[in-house]
N, C-alpha and C positions, 0 to 999 in steps of 0.2 A: 504494500500500500504506500502510495506517495502522497505528499502534501497536496498535489493537484487533485488526486482521487478524493481526498477528504473534502476539499473546498468545493468540488463540483456538485456535491449534494446539497449545497446551500446557495440559494439564488441571491444575487446582489451582495456578495461577500468579498471584501478586499482584506488581505492579510498582510500585516507587517510584524515580523517577529524580531525582538531585540533581546540581547543578553542582559545580564544584571548591570552591565556598565553602559547600557544604552546604545551599544553598537548593533546596527541592523544586520541580521543574519539571513533574513528572507523578506522579500517584498513582492507582492503580486505583480506579475508582468503587466506593464502598461498602466498601473495604478498611480494616481497622483501622490505626492508626498504630503501627508496631512499634518505633519508635525507642527507647522506654523498655525494650524487651526485648533490644536488641542489645548492651548492655553486658555481658550474661551469655553471649553467644554463644561457642561453643567450635569450634575447627577440626574439620571432618568428615574423619576419617582414611580413610574409605572412598572419598572422591572422588579420582579420578586426576589431577585438574588444576584449576587456577584457585583462587581464594580462596573456598572454600565453608565455611560455618559452620552449626552446628546450634544452634537456639534453641527454647526453650519460651516460647510467647507467648500471645496471646489465643486463646480457643477460639471458632471461628466455623464456620458451616455452609458447606460447599463442595459443588458438584455431585459426586456419586459416579460411579463407572465404569458402574453400571447405572442403575436408576431411583432417584429420590430424592436426598437429600443426606446427607453424612456430616460428623460433627464432626471438626475438626482443631485441634490445639493444639501440635503439634510441627512445626517448619518448618526448611527449609534456606534460608539466606540466602546469596546469591551476590553477590560484589563484582565486577562486570564493568566493565571500562573500554571504553567504546564511542566514544571519541574526543571531540573538542571539540564543544560545543554551538554551533549557528549560529542566531542570533536566538532563543535560548531553546529550541531544538529539537535533538534528537540525530539523527544520520544513521540512519534506520530500517533501511537495509540493513546497517549495521555492527551494530546491535542484533540483527537477525535472525541474522547470522553468529555473534554472541556466544552467543545462545541455542543454536544448533546445536552450537557447540563445547562448551558446558556440558552439554547433553544427552548427547553422546557421551562425556563424561569421567566420568560417574557409573556406578557398578556398578548393574546391573539386579537 
């Protein structure tokens, strides 16, 4: 299982993984750098668990639920701990479990 396999199961998801020193170890191909927008992020009070924040950031086109693409500029930022990196890589199973926990913690 690859990181791309895990992400493909979640629509409109961009991933940026950083180590404990803030160094980026993975960033979704073609995704904008949202670090400049994170300073204005606010906690998402509708999320039932985890560290979830709302932010307004770059407007980009993402695949829609039907045909075509939709513009997105409002985002949820999730701060997930997936454990230590080994040789610069995260445990993909831990990441998959973290995504599942996050998905089940949001109001639909």
